[in-house]
Every structure is written in structure tokens, then in C-alpha cells.
C-alpha positions as CSV (number, residue, x, y, z in Angstrom):
1,M,148.4,101.5,107.9
2,R,150.4,103.8,110.2
3,F,153.5,101.5,110.4
4,A,153.6,100.4,106.7
5,N,157.2,99.9,105.6
6,S,158.4,100.1,109.2
7,V,160.6,97.5,110.9
8,A,160.2,96.8,114.6
9,I,162.0,94.7,117.2
10,V,160.0,93.6,120.2
11,T,162.0,91.9,122.9
12,G,160.3,89.4,125.1
13,G,157.8,89.1,122.3
14,S,156.9,85.4,122.6
15,T,154.1,85.8,125.1
16,G,151.8,88.1,127.1
17,I,152.4,91.8,126.8
18,G,155.2,91.3,124.3
19,R,153.1,89.1,122.0
20,A,150.3,91.7,122.1
21,I,152.6,94.5,121.2
22,A,154.2,92.6,118.3
23,T,150.7,91.6,117.0
24,K,149.4,95.2,117.3
25,L,152.3,96.7,115.5
26,A,152.0,94.0,112.8
27,D,148.3,94.7,112.4
28,D,149.2,98.3,111.7
29,G,151.7,97.3,109.0
30,A,155.1,96.8,110.7
31,T,157.4,94.0,109.9
32,I,158.2,92.4,113.3
33,V,161.3,90.7,114.7
34,V,160.3,88.8,117.8
35,A,163.2,88.5,120.1
36,D,163.1,86.2,123.2
37,I,165.0,83.5,125.0
38,T,162.3,81.0,123.8
39,E,159.8,81.0,121.0
40,K,157.2,79.2,123.1
41,T,154.3,81.0,124.7
42,R,153.8,80.8,128.4
43,L,150.0,81.2,128.3
44,E,147.6,78.4,127.4
45,R,145.2,80.8,125.7
46,E,147.9,81.8,123.2
47,V,147.9,79.4,120.2
48,G,151.1,78.9,118.3
49,T,154.1,81.3,118.3
50,T,153.9,85.0,117.9
51,A,155.6,85.0,114.6
52,E,153.3,82.3,113.3
53,A,150.2,84.2,114.5
54,I,151.3,87.3,112.7
55,R,152.1,85.5,109.5
56,E,148.8,83.7,109.6
57,A,147.0,87.0,109.9
58,G,148.8,88.2,106.8
59,G,151.7,90.1,108.4
60,K,155.5,89.8,108.2
61,A,157.4,88.4,111.2
62,R,160.3,86.2,112.2
63,Y,161.7,85.0,115.5
64,Q,165.3,85.4,116.7
65,E,166.5,83.8,119.9
66,A,168.2,86.5,122.0
67,D,169.2,87.1,125.7
68,V,169.0,90.8,126.1
69,S,171.5,90.7,129.0
70,D,174.1,89.3,126.6
71,E,175.7,92.1,124.5
72,A,176.8,89.7,121.8
73,D,173.2,88.4,121.4
74,V,171.9,92.0,121.3
75,R,174.5,93.0,118.7
76,D,173.6,90.0,116.6
77,L,169.9,90.8,116.9
78,I,170.2,94.3,115.7
79,E,172.7,93.4,112.9
80,A,170.5,90.5,111.6
81,T,167.5,92.7,111.6
82,V,169.1,95.5,109.5
83,D,170.9,93.0,107.2
84,E,167.6,91.2,106.4
85,F,165.2,94.2,106.3
86,G,167.5,97.1,105.5
87,R,166.3,99.3,108.3
88,L,165.1,99.6,111.9
89,D,162.4,102.1,112.9
90,I,160.9,100.9,116.2
91,L,162.5,99.2,119.2
92,V,160.3,98.0,122.0
93,N,162.2,97.0,125.1
94,N,159.8,94.6,126.7
95,A,161.9,91.7,127.9
96,G,161.8,91.4,131.7
97,T,161.9,89.2,134.7
98,A,161.0,89.6,138.4
99,A,161.8,88.3,141.9
100,R,159.4,88.8,144.7
101,T,161.3,88.6,148.0
102,S,162.2,91.1,150.7
103,A,165.6,92.8,150.6
104,T,167.0,90.5,153.3
105,E,165.8,87.5,151.4
106,T,167.0,88.6,148.0
107,T,170.2,86.9,147.0
108,L,172.8,88.8,145.1
109,K,172.4,86.4,142.2
110,D,168.6,87.1,142.0
111,W,169.3,90.9,142.3
112,Q,171.8,90.8,139.5
113,T,169.6,88.7,137.2
114,V,166.7,91.1,137.5
115,L,168.9,94.1,136.9
116,D,170.7,92.4,134.0
117,V,167.5,91.6,132.1
118,N,165.3,94.6,133.0
119,L,167.7,97.5,133.1
120,T,171.0,96.4,131.4
121,G,169.0,94.6,128.6
122,T,167.1,97.9,127.9
123,F,170.4,99.8,127.8
124,L,172.1,97.3,125.5
125,C,169.3,97.0,123.0
126,S,169.0,100.8,122.9
127,K,172.7,101.3,122.6
128,H,173.1,99.0,119.5
129,A,169.8,100.2,117.9
130,L,170.2,103.9,118.2
131,S,172.5,104.5,115.2
132,H,170.0,102.7,113.0
133,L,167.0,104.4,114.5
134,E,168.7,107.8,113.8
135,E,168.5,106.9,110.1
136,S,164.8,106.3,110.3
137,P,162.4,109.2,109.5
138,N,160.5,108.2,112.6
139,G,162.9,106.5,115.0
140,R,161.1,105.3,118.1
141,I,162.1,103.6,121.4
142,V,159.3,102.4,123.7
143,N,160.5,100.9,126.9
144,I,158.2,98.8,129.1
145,S,158.8,100.0,132.6
146,S,156.2,99.5,135.4
147,E,154.2,101.4,137.9
148,R,156.7,100.0,140.3
149,G,159.3,102.1,138.5
150,L,157.5,105.1,139.9
151,S,156.6,103.8,143.3
152,G,157.6,100.9,145.6
153,G,155.8,97.6,145.9
154,Q,155.7,94.9,148.6
155,D,158.8,92.7,148.6
156,R,160.1,93.8,145.2
157,P,163.4,95.6,145.8
158,A,165.2,94.3,142.7
159,Y,162.2,94.7,140.4
160,S,161.3,98.2,141.6
161,A,164.9,99.3,141.4
162,S,165.3,98.0,137.9
163,K,162.1,99.5,136.6
164,G,163.0,102.8,138.3
165,G,166.2,102.7,136.3
166,V,164.3,102.0,133.1
167,S,162.0,105.0,133.7
168,N,165.0,107.3,134.3
169,L,167.0,105.8,131.4
170,T,164.0,106.6,129.2
171,R,164.2,110.3,130.3
172,Q,168.0,110.4,129.8
173,L,167.9,108.8,126.3
174,A,165.2,111.3,125.4
175,V,167.5,114.2,126.4
176,D,170.4,112.8,124.4
177,Y,168.6,111.6,121.2
178,S,165.4,113.4,120.6
179,D,167.1,116.2,118.7
180,R,168.4,113.4,116.4
181,G,164.9,112.4,115.5
182,V,164.5,109.5,117.9
183,T,161.8,109.8,120.5
184,V,162.1,107.7,123.7
185,N,159.2,106.9,125.9
186,A,158.0,104.3,128.4
187,V,154.8,102.5,129.2
188,C,154.3,101.7,132.9
189,P,151.8,98.9,133.3
190,G,149.9,98.1,136.5
191,P,148.1,94.8,137.0
192,I,147.8,93.1,133.6
193,D,146.3,89.7,133.2
194,T,149.4,87.7,132.2
195,A,151.2,84.6,133.2
196,R,153.4,86.6,135.6
197,L,150.3,88.0,137.4
198,E,148.9,84.5,137.7
199,S,152.1,83.3,139.2
200,M,151.8,85.9,142.0
201,V,148.5,84.8,143.4
202,E,146.8,81.6,144.6
203,D,143.1,82.4,144.1
204,G,143.2,83.9,140.6
205,V,143.9,87.3,139.3
206,D,140.4,88.6,140.1
207,E,141.7,89.4,143.6
208,F,143.5,92.3,142.0
209,L,140.1,93.9,141.1
210,D,139.9,95.5,144.5
211,T,143.1,97.4,143.8
212,V,142.1,99.1,140.6
213,A,139.7,101.9,139.9
214,T,138.3,100.3,136.8
215,P,135.7,97.4,137.0
216,Y,138.1,95.1,135.1
217,L,141.8,94.2,135.0
218,G,144.1,95.3,132.2
219,E,144.8,93.0,129.2
220,P,148.0,92.8,127.3
221,E,146.3,94.6,124.4
222,D,145.8,97.7,126.7
223,V,149.6,98.0,126.9
224,A,150.0,97.3,123.2
225,N,147.6,100.1,122.3
226,A,149.7,102.6,124.4
227,V,152.9,101.3,122.8
228,A,151.5,101.7,119.3
229,F,150.5,105.3,120.0
230,L,153.9,106.2,121.4
231,A,155.5,104.6,118.3
232,S,153.3,106.4,115.9
233,E,153.6,109.8,114.2
234,E,150.7,111.0,116.3
235,A,153.1,111.0,119.3
236,R,156.0,112.8,117.5
237,Y,156.0,115.6,120.1
238,I,156.1,113.3,123.1
239,T,159.4,112.2,124.4
240,G,160.9,111.3,127.8
241,H,157.4,110.4,129.1
242,N,156.4,107.5,131.4
243,L,152.8,106.6,130.6
244,L,150.9,104.8,133.3
245,V,148.5,102.1,132.0
246,D,147.2,100.8,135.3
247,G,143.4,101.2,135.6
248,G,144.0,103.8,138.4
249,H,145.9,101.3,140.5
250,H,148.6,103.9,141.1
251,Q,146.0,106.3,142.6
252,L,144.6,104.0,145.3
């Protein structure tokens, strides 16, 4: 198993993409700390909690409630992980939120909430994890940005700005910490069949099929596979990269 003896934190790990990432890393041998504001899934097709699913499959996992925009919560999350497991090898900054309104309709509160979770949360988790990741023989940060971090999207000023920040923070942290043995990369998903995508449409997610080059939409597992690669030894010479996982959506 490529992550045997490794400890990973996955923020926003209770459902959707985060759950798939946590499960994938656990399947490959990692001990998982699932961090989220709630342990409950947001998708009917997901049975039980992420930590329960991992343990039932024979892996090691626990849940910790954490708001990534709250520095005290983040500090507690990192310290509790290291206190319990003695190390931290992988941080996946997946927690996120969105607002879909035009710039003139976006309230300052909504703008700030999106930036606080998506961008500040990524910064805070990285800030408090880095000293521990430097002690790992294979320290990894994998951020979940978005294709909208590389291009604009209809009525998404806060989301696109926050994810653009995540993509560039990824590059900056790679510059600052790669020579200390910590690689920092990001995965930029396009349309992925999750609760968030379902909330954006009235007639079902299949309407997104016309916007991708592939004959199917992405699943959370497609993102999880990309994260697992970037977190692995196979990607040791990749850092500061933003990897599109979008079925060719960005090209159309």
C-alpha cells in the first residue's frame, strides 16, 4: 500500500469529493482524520459517515469537527492529529463553499464567507500543518481548487476569486516549501456529480453532459484518484502544479 504508515487530514471530508478522497487514501493504507463542520453526508447515496465507511472496510479513521475558517479550530485539528497519531504526512484542503450570484447581487457577507472558507481555510490549514509536514519523509499538500480558479464562470465572482487565490497560493507554497521536502499541488475539478452540482440545476446534472468532451460526467472518485497520485511518491517531482480534472470542459 503506497500510503502505509502515513497520516492524512482531509477537510470537508464528510461527503462528495472529500469523502471519496478520504476513502481512496484509506484504501491505499493511510490513517485518515476527517475534518468537517458536520459528520453527516449530504448525498443520499452515501451510507453512514466517512469514518464509519473507512473503518468498516478495514481502514483507520476518525472524525473531528472543524471550521477551517476559524484558526483556533484549525490549530486544534492539527495538534489533535499529531498528538494521537504522532505524525502528519498528507494534508488535503478540500473544504469549500460557493455562492452563485452576480457581482452586483453578491453581499459583502456572502463574499467574505466564500473567501474565508475556500481561501483563508486553505491558508490556515497549510500554515499550521507545514511544520509537521516538514518532518515527514514525504510531506504533501494537495489543495482542491477548481477550473474556475483558472477561468471565470457565470455569476461566480466570489467563488472564482477564492479558487484563483487557492491556485496561486498553491504555487507560492510550492516555491517556499518544496526545498524542505513538502510538495504542494492542486486539483482543479470541472463538473463533478455531487450535491453541489445537483443544487445548481433544476433538470438534473445530465444537462452538463453537453459541456464536457467526455461522454460522461466526472465522479468524486475521479478527483480522488488525482489527489492520491499527487500525494504519492510517484509525484515526488511535481510541485506547484494545478491539475485540471474536468472531462475537457475547460477546452470547450
